[in-house]
Every structure is written in structure tokens, then in C-alpha cells.
N, C-alpha and C positions, 0 to 999 in steps of 0.2 A: 943662435939662438938656439942652442942644444944644453939644456939642463944637466946633462950629463960633463958636460964640459967646464961646468960650473962647480966649483970646489963648497960652496958655501952658501946659504941663503943668504947672507949678508952680502956676497960677494954677487951674486945674482940682482941683488936689489941696486948696486953700486952700478953696475953695466946698464941697469934700466933707467936709471939717472943720467947716464952718459949720454944713452942713446936720445934720451928727450931733448936733453941740453942743447941737441943739435937743430931743433926747431926753435925759432923765433915766434912765431905766431900760434894760438890756440889751434886755429884751424888745421894748419899742418901736423898739429900733436892729434889731434882728431883723427885726422885723414891716416895716419902711422897706427895710430890705434886700431881702426877699422882692418888697415891691410895685416895688422898682428891677427887679428881674428878669425881672417881669411883662411890662413894659415894654420890652424888650429887641426888634428886630425880629423878623419871622418868619426862620426859619434854613431853607434849603434842605434837603431830604432827601438830595438826593445828596450833601451836603456830610459828612454825619452817615457817615462810612466812616473806617475805621481809617487813610487816610492824614492824616487830618487831626486824628485823636484825641491829647489831651494826656495822655502816661501819666504817672502818677505820682499820679493824682487816682484818688480812691474812687470816686466817682461819675463818670458817662461825661461827657467833656467834648470838644467839637471846635471849634478855633481855627482860620481859613481868612487868611493875609495879601492883602492887595491893593495896588494901585498901587505907587509906586517909590521911591525914595531920597527925593527930593523932599518925598512926603506918602504914607503909607502908610495905608491903612484895614484894620481887623480885622471880619471877622463871628465870633461865637462863639455857642454855646451850650451848656446842662447840662439832664440829665434831674433836678438835684437845684433845690430851688426858693433854699436859700440860696446855693448855688452860682452860681444865675444871677445873684443880686444881685451877689454880688463879680466876675463878669462885667462886669456893667453899669457898675461903680465903675473898673475897670481898661480897659475901652474908653474912658470920658468922661477918663482920664489920657494913655493911650495913641494912641488911634485920629485920624487927622485929622492926624496931625504927621509931621515930617520925621524919617527912620529915623535921624541922628545924632541929633536931642533924646531920642527915643524909648530908645536907648541908654544915654546920659547920665543920663536920668532915674531916680533911686532912688524907689520905692514907699512915699515920706515918708506917706502919707494912712493905712494901715495901723495903725500905730504912733500916728500923730495921733487916731484917730477909737478908739482901742483895740481895735482887730480883734486884735492881735497874742495879747492874754491873752483872748479870749473864742472864740477858733475852737480846734475840737478839732486836736490834733496830725495827724489825716489831713487834714483842711481844709484847716489849715495847711500842708503839704506839697503838695498840690494846687493852693494860692494860688501856692506857689514854683513849680512845676512850670511854669504856665501863664506866668507872667512871665518865667520862663527860656524860655519858646519863643516867645515874643511879643518877646523881645529878641533871640533868635537869629533871628530873620525878618528883624527890622530890620537886626542887625549884616550879615545875607547882602545887604541890599538895598545898604547903603553900598559893601559890597566889591563890586557889581557894578554900581554906578552909572558912568557916563562921565564 
């Protein structure tokens, strides 16, 4: 589950789809998602502020960008177990990548693992808001590169 071992965002998405294919029941997939969320690195309290909050999410979500256009990193956290799992998946696909790759990568894993039809409308909206915010940070980094 280490993003540095994965050479591209597309490869990370394939790995996620393969992992979720092991589970036949959606209850098992939700449990796996919750387990992934529990493995997120600690999130500094000073980032749990309005400045880093992702609006459009029913639960509280904070997303902090770092790095530059050559390699962006993201830290994120949520007060929801399932949303934390979604964050873990998003970070696997997008964190540690060049900003241009982040902007160009569609979140195909959402459809591939069946999340699209199993998330509530509010969680789907929140996931879309988180992805939009992440991509806007990456777009800003590509605009600002030398």
C-alpha cells in the first residue's frame, strides 16, 4: 500500500481494483475501506482548520497539498471511518505524482470497484468535492511551475 512502489496513477488504480475484487460482499468491501482509513498517517491538528476544509462533504474532511509541480503530496483526514477509507484510496492514486499526471488522471477506480453505486449521494458528492479540490491544487501547481 505504498504509493512510491507504484509507478503511475493508472497502475495504482489497477491495484485497487484487484484488491477489491477479492471481496464478494459489499459489507467486506466497506470493512476493507474502513481498515484502509485506519492506516492513514496521523494528521496534524493545526491542519484541521477552515483553511484546509473540503466543502461539499457531509462529514468533516481536510486536504493539505505539499510539494511542487514535479511531485505533489497530499495529507488528508476525515471524522468519518468510511470517508477516511476513501481518502486512503484517493491518496494512493494521486499523492506522490507530478501535478500534470494528477490533473490528467480520471478516478476510474471508483467505477471499477463498484463504489459509484454503493456510496450514498452525500458521500458521492463529498468524494467528488475532494477530487475537485485535489485537482485544483495540482492545476495551480502546474500553472505556477517554472
